[in-house]
Structures are given as C-alpha cells and as structure tokens.
N, C-alpha and C positions, 0 to 999 in steps of 0.2 A: 345715796347710800343709805339705807336706812340703820336703826340703833343695833337690830341684831346682826345684821350683817357685818357690821364694823365689831361687834364684839366677838362674834365667829374669828374674824381674821386675826383680833389681838390676844386671842384665845392661841390660835396656831403659832403665831409668831411667838407667843411667850414658851412654847411647846420647845419650838425652835433656839430660842436664845437659851433655855435651858439645854438641849441637847449639848448645843455648843460649849457652853462651857463644862460639861462631864469631857467629851470629847479634845478642849483644848488644855485640860489639865496632863494629856501623856502626848503633847504634839510641840515639834519644833515652830517655832516662829521667822516669818519672813513676811515682807511686801512687797506687792509692786504695783506703779501706776504709771497712766499714759497723761501726760498731758498736751491739750489740742489747743494752739496758741494763735497768735497774728500771723499772718502771712505765710500761710500751711506751715510753721511749726509743728513739730513733733517731738517732743522728750519723755522716752523712760526712765522711771526711777525705782529703785529696787533697793530691799535692805536685807542682807545677810545676817539672821540671828541663829544663833547656835551654841552648845551647851562647853564646846572646848575649841581650842584652835582648829580650823577647817583645811589648815596648809593650803591656801588660797595664794597661786602665783598668777600674773599674767603673761599670755602668750600669743604668740602670732602664728598665725598658720596661715600660708600661702597657696593657691589654687593648684591642684594637678596631686594632691596626696591621694594615696592609694589607702583607704581604709576596710577597715573590717568590725562587722557587728561586736566580734569578740563572745559569740555564742555559741562556740563548740564547732563540730564539723557544718551545721546545716546554720550557716553565718550570713549576715546579708555583706555584700561587698558593694563599694561604691569607690569612684574618683572625685576631689572634692572641685566645683565648680566656681566657687567663690573663695577669694580669702577671707579671713575673720580676725579679730582681737577678742580674745577670751578669760575668762575669770575661771581658774581650774580649782576644784575641790579634791584635796589630798594630791592631787598631781596623777589622779587616775580618771578625771572626769572635769567634764566642762558643765561648770553651774550656771553660768551667765557668760550674755558676748552681743560683739555685734558683727556684721560683716559688711563687705565693700560696699553693698547695695541697701544698706541702712535697714536690715530684717535684723531685729533683735530677739532673742530666747532667753527666758527666765525659767529656772528649775526652783520650784519652790517645795516645802515638804505638804502632804495629804495625807494625816494616817488611816484615812477611809481607803486609800487606794488598793486595789487588788487586780492582778495583772494574770494574762490569760493564761492556762494550763497547758501548754504546749500549743502544738496549732500546725498547719502544713507550711504558712509561710515563712522565710528566712528568721534567723533569731537577731536580736539587738539589744544590747548590754542599756540597760537605764542608764551606765554612764556616758554614753557616748549620744543619746536620743537628742539632747539640743545639739551637738554637733552635728549629726545628721541634716537636722532642717537647715542649719547656717551653712553647711558647706552645700546645699544642694537648690534651695529657693531664694528669692530675689522677693517676695511681698507675700503677704500674708495667705492672700486669694490662691498664689501656687501652693503653699505649704499644706491648705485646708484639701485643696483637691484633690492632692497627691494622697495625704496621708488618710483619707476618706477611704483611699480603696484598700488601705491597711496591706502595705507593700513589706511588711515586718510584724513580727510577734514580739514585744517586750518582755526581756527578761532582766529579771532584780537578783539582788543580791545583798549580803550584809555589809554596814555601814563600817567601816574599816573603825575597829578597835570598839566595836559597840555587838552585842547579839541580834539587834533585830534588823530587818531586811530593810534596805530603802525604798519607802512608798513617797512617791513624789506625782507633782502634774505639771506643767507646761505652759506658758503663757507665751504668746507670738505678737509684736509690733511691729509696724512697720513706717517708712517715710512716708505713707500715704492717710497713716491716722489709722489704719485698719487693725483691729486685734482678735483673737483668738484664744481660749482657753480650752486644753485638750486634757480629759482625766481617763483616768481608769476606773472602775465603777461595777464591781459583781463579775470581773471578767474581761467587760466590753469596753472599749472607746466610744468615749462621749466628748464632741466637737462641739463650743459653744463659740459663734462667732458671728461677732459685728463692733462695729466702731464704738459702739456704746458700750463696751466692756471693757473700760479704763482701771479699772481695780481687780486685784486679784490677792488673797492673802492665803489661810492653812483652811481650817476645819472652820464648819461643815462644810460640803462637798456645794461647788458652783450655784448651781439650782437653789439651794438653799440660803447664801449668802444673799444671793437676789433680793431673795424675801425677808432677809432680815434688814437690808439694805432700804426697802423701800418702806418698813416702818419707821425708821429714822427720817426718811425725807418726808415722811407725811408729819412730823415732829419738826423740822427745820433744825439746819444747821446753826442759825443765829440763835435758837430760842436753848437748844440742849443737845450735847454731842455726848456720847458713852468715852470715858477718858481711860479704862482698864489699858491693860496690854494684849486681852484675847482678842483672836482671830478677827469676830466678828467685829469689835468694837474698833479694830484699827481699820476694818474695812470702810466702814461708816463715817471714819475719820479722814482718810484717805477719799473719799468717794464725793463729799463734800468740799474740800479744800481744794481736792487739785482743778476743780470748776469755779471756786470761789477765788482763787489768786487772780490779780489782773494779767488779760491778753499784751503784755508787753510787745512794742517791736521792737524793743532793744534783744538779743538774743542771749546778752549776759544777765540783764536782770529774768530773763524766762530762767537760765538755767538754775539761778540763785531762787526763783521762786519753786521749784522744782524739788533743790535741796531742801528747803525750809520742811517741805511737808513730807518728803521721807524721811526729815529729822524727830517730824510729829509724830510719826505712827512708829519711832524706833523704840526699842525695848534700852533703858541705860546701862552702862557696861556696869558690870557685877552685879546687879539687883538679884535679888532672892525673893522667889516667893511661897511662903511657908507652906500654903495647901498647894501649889501647880511648881511642883521642881523641876521639872521640864520646861517651863516658860525660859527662854535664850537669851543671853544680852545680844545686842547687837553688835557683830564685829567690824562689818564693814557697807559701806553703801555704795553703788554707781549709779552717775546718771548718763544716759547716751543721746546726742542729740542726732538723730535720724537724720536732719536736712546739713547741719553741716559736719556731719561723719567725725564725731568727737566723743570720746568714751572716757568718762571722766571715773576717777576713783578715789572715795576716801576712808581711811581707814580710822578705824576709834582709837587707836592707838598710836596716831602721829597727828601733828599739826595742822600737817598741809593738802589741801585736794591737788591732784595731779591729773592729768589726761595724756589719751592717746590722738593722735590725728591720724585716722585712716587713712586720709588723700595723699598724706604723704609716706605711705609704708610701700613697702616692694612685695606685691601679691602675687606677684609674675610667676606662671608655672618654672618659666626656664632660670630665671635670675633669683625669684624669692628665696627667702630662706626659714625655717623653724628659727622663730627667737623666743627666749623668755628675760622677763623682769622679774627678779627675785624680790618678793617683799619681805622676807626673812620672816621669824618665828611669830606668829599673832600678826602679821604683818606690821612690822614696828619699822623696817626702812623706812628712811624718809627722801621724798621726793618734791618735787614741785615745779608748777609750769608742766611743758609741754615734755614727757617724758619719752620721747620714740627714741633719742641716742642712747638710752641707758638700757634696752635690750641687747641683749648677747645671744650670740647663734650657738643652737645647741641642738640635739636630737629631741624629736618628741616623744611625748610620756605613753605609755600604754594603758587604755580604757581598761577599766577594772572589767572583768568580766568570768566566762568558766573555764 
C-alpha cells in the first residue's frame, strides 16, 4: 500500500471517528461480544447501559405461547416453537435472552435507526422483535433466511418515561458460533451475517464500526487501545480482548474470561461525562453459554453473579409455565448460584405496542 493510499484511509477513518464522537453524545451505551473458544465453546456477553432503572426482571417462556405483534389490527401472529429465558425492559419488552436451542438475541441502542413507514407486511412492535426471533428460530442461519424475506414491518414507540422513540439494532449468535447484526437504516433492513461479526456496540452504524475497527487493528491492541466510554472505543477494546483472552478448555475459566472483557467495556456506575450527558452507567451484564445452555446475570448493585440452567427448565407446551424472577428496583435483589428454583409462576407481560 503506497503512502497516499494509506493517508487517504487515515483521513476517512478520522472523519468516521469525528462523526462517531458527535453521535455518541446523544446515545445510550451497550456492548455485545461473542467468544469463540476451545472445544467449540461459544459464549456471548452483553452489558446494559442506561440512564435510569430499566425495570429488568428475568422471565421463563415455554413453547406454545400465542403471540401478537401488538401493532394494531394488521399485527403479525405466531406461536412460540422454542422456550426461552429472557431479560425484560420495563416488563414490556424483551431486551436480551437465550432460547432452549442456544440462540441468543440482544437489543442495543442505535440512534441512526429509522424504520419503515408503513408497508403491506403485518406489523411487529419493536418491543417484541427479539422475542419473535427467540420463539421461532434455532440458529442464526434460520433467522437470517426468514428475516431476509421481511415477514413483518417493525413498529417503534416512545421509550417509557421519555419523549424519544426507541431506536434499536439486534444481534444474534448461536451454538455454532454464527453471528448476525440486523439494523434498519434509511427505512431499509440491513443484515450483516458472518461468524466474524463478534462485536456490536452502538453508533455509528455497523458498517462504519467495522471501518473504525480496521484502523485499530492496524495499530495493534498491544500497542494502544482507545480507552473512553464511546461506542467506537468500546468496540475496539471488545474486538481485541475477546480474541486475545486464552482459549481455555475449562468452561468456568472461559466464562470468567468473557465476564472480564464485558466488564472492561462497561461504563462505571454513576459516572457523569459533562460534554456527553447521555453516556450511561452499566446497569447489568449477561453472559450466555450456548453449549451448556447457562444464562448468567450480574447486576451492578449486587455482590453476586447467578445463573439459570435452561436444560433444567420445563419448556413443555403442556406442562411448562410462564415464570418470573423478580430482580427488584435497580436489580438489587440478591441471588447466587443456580436460581432456577427462585422463579415464580405468573402471567406473561404484554409487549408495548399500538
């Protein structure tokens, strides 16, 4: 590569960096990463960063649940094929979760998102977007093939207690290590599908994040990594560390390594950034072990990590029950170890919609 070409690339990257800094000042923050380890281990970690209590509880949903897209008369309807364990947002949406086949879905903020204005396809509330995928698909490939046909039109609404619309993008990962990122840019669905897409944060859009990360790869993570809480910087750190940590054959060590990386990309609790008022504290983190079907949860305000073992949950259509684990205000209820027996049978929440 000649010097002029390299200079042009650096100039373009500089423009992207400047743009990402401007966009980040009005964006909530989250990070998602996928670890590909020894013995076909696949582990997905994510942080939930938000300016206020997001009202999260854990839920168990069995197979056979009849669902509505909650988008008015022309809503999509389906019956869940797979059971799942999910983390809710305000108990009106699914923000994160894993189904019994090891498919993981994570919703993160993306301020650049713009959704279709109407359309012939039936509507799906953005609050149920992740749940639709967990209910219907076992692998990323299955989900991508189905979503590419655009079986629904995403309908968004205002964030509870706030005046702004929910603008989100969706990441998927599965037990094979496959990944996909789904965004809506300019009213059009954009699907990025590759095992290589291990990391997702927030702004800018994913295509530009890849260009920014290429710049940091050229420098090398052992030389220098960006250290701010901006989305592009967290993307660079997560991309480097998730592939730098040892590929341990011990699954406990692998889980610990993934937690260490997602903590590295978290925003300290209570932090304030004067020129970026909406950069938000990390409220909680999840780590999903696709192979062992374990769903780990860590609140920033409690001392323990606990987990749910999906292999020991009754997801049967006939005997399975909707159950809830009450995490309390700001997720301050304390659990430790396997928490399966702490769930209580309850009625399912209704997805926010029209």
